[in-house]
C-alpha positions in Angstrom: 70.2 59.7 95.1 70.2 60.5 91.3 67.9 58.6 89.1 69.0 57.1 85.6 67.0 59.9 83.9 68.9 62.7 86.0 72.3 60.8 85.3 71.5 60.6 81.7 70.5 64.2 81.2 73.7 65.3 83.4 76.0 63.4 81.4 74.5 64.6 78.0 74.8 68.1 79.1 78.2 67.9 80.4 79.5 66.2 77.3 78.0 68.9 75.3 80.4 71.4 76.9 83.6 69.4 76.1 85.9 70.0 73.5 86.5 67.6 70.8 89.7 66.8 72.4 88.1 66.1 75.6 85.4 63.9 73.9 88.4 61.9 72.2 90.1 61.4 75.5 87.0 60.1 77.0 86.3 57.7 74.0 89.7 56.2 74.3 89.5 55.9 78.2 85.9 54.1 77.9 87.5 51.9 75.2 84.8 53.2 72.4 85.3 53.6 68.7 87.3 56.5 67.9 84.6 58.0 65.6 82.3 58.6 68.6 84.7 61.1 69.9 85.5 62.9 66.6 81.6 63.4 66.1 80.5 67.2 65.9 78.1 66.7 68.8 78.2 64.6 71.9 75.0 62.6 71.6 76.5 59.5 69.7 79.1 59.5 72.7 76.7 59.9 75.6 74.6 56.9 74.0 77.7 54.8 73.9 78.8 55.6 77.4 75.4 55.1 78.8 74.9 51.6 77.2 75.1 48.5 79.4 78.2 47.0 77.8 80.3 50.3 78.2 78.9 50.5 81.8 79.9 46.9 82.5 83.5 47.4 80.9 84.0 50.5 83.1 82.9 48.7 86.4 85.0 45.7 85.4 87.8 48.0 85.1 87.4 49.4 88.6 87.9 45.8 90.0 
């Protein structure tokens, strides 16, 4: 089973390969501020996606 550290690194690496358009789409899907998807790098978006509030919101949406 992946650990948090593995998941964190995997998400960050994956986001770094996504285009700005793809990151903007992910930002909207995760209901995060649009500025995160428009950032030139993916670090801020990864930080927001890995935060407890964003994860709780995503899990709640699955119910």
